N, C-alpha and C positions, 0 to 999 in steps of 0.2 A: 568301735567305727571311730576316726581320728578324721575330724575337718579338716580339707584340703589347706592350705594359707591360704588368704586373701591378699591374691597379686596390690589392692589397688591397699590396702596394708600397710606396704613399705614403700620406698623402705624407710626408716627413723635408726638418729643416732645417737649413741652414747659419748654424753659429753661429760668435759671435768673445765670449770674456770676459775679463773681466780680473782678472788673478791681483793677488795684495798684493803683488807687486816693480814692478808697474804691467807686467811685460809684455801682451802681448794672446795668447794659446793660438786658435785657430781646430779648430772638431773639426763632425761632424754624431750628428745622432742621428735615430734614428725619434719616442722620446719624452724633446721636449727639458726638463720639468720634474726626470723622473728622471734625466737626464746630470748637470745642473745638482746635482742632493741625493750624488751621487755623485762627480762632482768636488769637491764639502765634503765630505766623508766620508773623505776619502784613496782612492777604488775608481777614479774616470774616468778620471785618465789617469799613465803617470807625473810628465808634466812640471807638470802642475800640481798635483801629491798633496804637493810642499813650499811649492808658492805659496799653498798656502788663506790666506783664504778666497776663494775665486773669485765675481766678479760677468758677470753681463748684461747683454753692450755692445752685441749685436747680431744681429741675425739675418733668415734670407730662406726663405721654402720653396719646397719642388723635391717635385719630381712623383712621383719612386721613388731609389733612393740612388745611382746613378750619376750623375745629373743633382747630385745635394745634394755627390758626390764631385766633378765636372768642378769647381762651383762653389769649393770646400774649397783646391781647388789652386792654384784662377786665385785666390784667396784671399793665400793663402801667399807666394806672387808678389809681392805686393805692396810697398811703401816703408810704414816705421809713419806717415808721412802720411798716405802710400793710402787704410792700414786707418783712420788718424783722421777723413778729411772723410769715410766709408762710414758709419760709428761718428755720427757727426754725425747724417746723414742719415733715420737708421732708429731716433730715438730715439721716434720715435708707438705704432713697431711695437714695440718694446720693453715700454715702460709698458705698452700695450697685452696683451702676453704675460703682464706679470708682475703684471699687476691682473686675472685670469681673462675679461679680454675673449673672445669670441666668434674666433677660432681660425682665418685667412681661407685660405681653399685655392688652390693656387697655379693661374695660369690655363692652360686647356687652352690650344695652339697652331693 
């Protein structure tokens, strides 16, 4: 028997930030605004702490942590060129997020 997804668990965000040294960092967050602030204070992740500031360049929403983690893993397996294509395809969503537009909800299947 499979447990039903917990509605309180979602939505989550899978994101990519570009670090000051032009490297890319992929992660997941329940509250992306707070996570970006933490990265830029040096508290978000060991990797980004020495590569500040970071700038959001990609995001996508997931219904729960499990889905976000699976997508994070898939993105981490991509080459830099594949990640850059993904980033370029998502610019409208990043712009909307950064300028406070309504956060879209993940689609139910």
